[in-house]
C-alpha positions in Angstrom: 5.5 5.2 -11.2 6.4 1.3 -10.8 2.7 -0.7 -10.5 2.1 -4.4 -9.3 -1.3 -6.2 -9.8 -3.0 -8.3 -7.2 -1.3 -11.4 -7.9 2.2 -9.8 -7.4 0.9 -8.2 -4.2 -0.3 -11.4 -2.6 3.0 -13.1 -3.6 5.0 -10.0 -2.1 2.8 -10.1 1.3 3.4 -14.1 1.3 7.3 -12.9 1.4 7.0 -10.6 4.2 7.0 -7.0 2.1 6.0 -3.7 3.6 2.7 -2.5 2.7 1.4 0.9 3.6 -2.4 1.5 3.5 -3.2 5.2 2.9 -6.4 5.7 3.0 -8.5 7.0 6.3 -8.3 5.0 9.5 -12.2 4.4 9.1 -12.0 2.9 5.4 -8.5 1.0 6.6 -10.8 -0.6 9.7 -13.6 -1.9 7.6 -10.7 -3.9 5.9 -7.2 -4.3 4.5 -4.5 -6.1 3.6 -3.2 -8.8 5.8 -0.3 -6.7 7.8 -0.9 -3.2 5.8 0.3 -0.5 8.3 -1.9 2.5 7.7 -0.7 5.8 7.0 -3.2 8.2 5.8 -2.2 10.2 2.8 -2.2 13.1 4.2 0.0 12.0 7.1 2.5 9.9 4.6 4.8 13.3 3.8 5.7 13.7 7.8 5.9 10.2 8.5 8.5 8.3 6.2 10.6 8.4 9.0 8.8 5.2 9.8 9.5 3.3 6.8 12.5 1.2 5.8 14.7 2.7 3.4 16.2 -0.5 2.2 13.0 -2.1 1.7 10.0 -2.5 -1.0 7.2 -0.3 0.0 4.2 -1.5 -1.5 1.4 1.5 -1.4 -2.5 0.6 -1.4 -5.7 2.6 -1.3 -9.2 1.6 -2.0 -8.3 1.8 -5.9 -5.0 2.6 -6.8 -5.6 6.0 -7.3 -3.9 7.9 -4.1 -1.0 5.4 -3.5 -0.6 6.0 -7.0 0.0 9.8 -5.9 2.1 8.6 -2.8 3.8 6.1 -4.9 5.5 8.9 -6.6 5.8 11.1 -3.7 7.7 8.2 -2.1 9.8 7.5 -5.3 10.8 11.0 -5.1 11.8 10.7 -1.8 14.1 8.0 -2.7 12.5 5.2 -1.5 11.9 1.9 -3.8 8.0 2.0 -3.8 5.7 0.4 -5.9 1.5 0.7 -6.3 -0.4 -2.0 -6.1 -3.1 -1.6 -8.8 -7.0 -1.8 -8.1 -6.2 -1.5 -4.8 -8.1 -3.0 -1.8 -11.0 -3.1 -4.1 -9.2 -5.5 -6.3 -7.9 -7.5 -3.7 -11.6 -8.2 -2.3 -12.8 -9.0 -5.8 -10.0 -11.4 -6.5 -11.1 -13.5 -3.4 -8.3 -12.6 -1.3 -8.2 -12.2 2.8 -8.4 -9.3 4.7 -8.5 -8.4 8.3 -10.3 -5.9 9.8 
């Protein structure tokens, strides 16, 4: 599984990269990376048609566990997917902005 840290995620976000937050809607509503799209882990296998196969998909959750599993899934399905290590929790701890 490919993985990036929070600084690399911030750079990718600044460059307009696609971010998918695989947490549940209530978790996402509490705060997420700016511009991240919410597709809960349980729904992602049935919603891959919403993702651009020509772009890297950056996958994020609260800590990196769920997003790691979904990064593996997406990679196996032919996507260029990367996991955001530490997830939204690390993002917030680093003082990065979130949206609600």
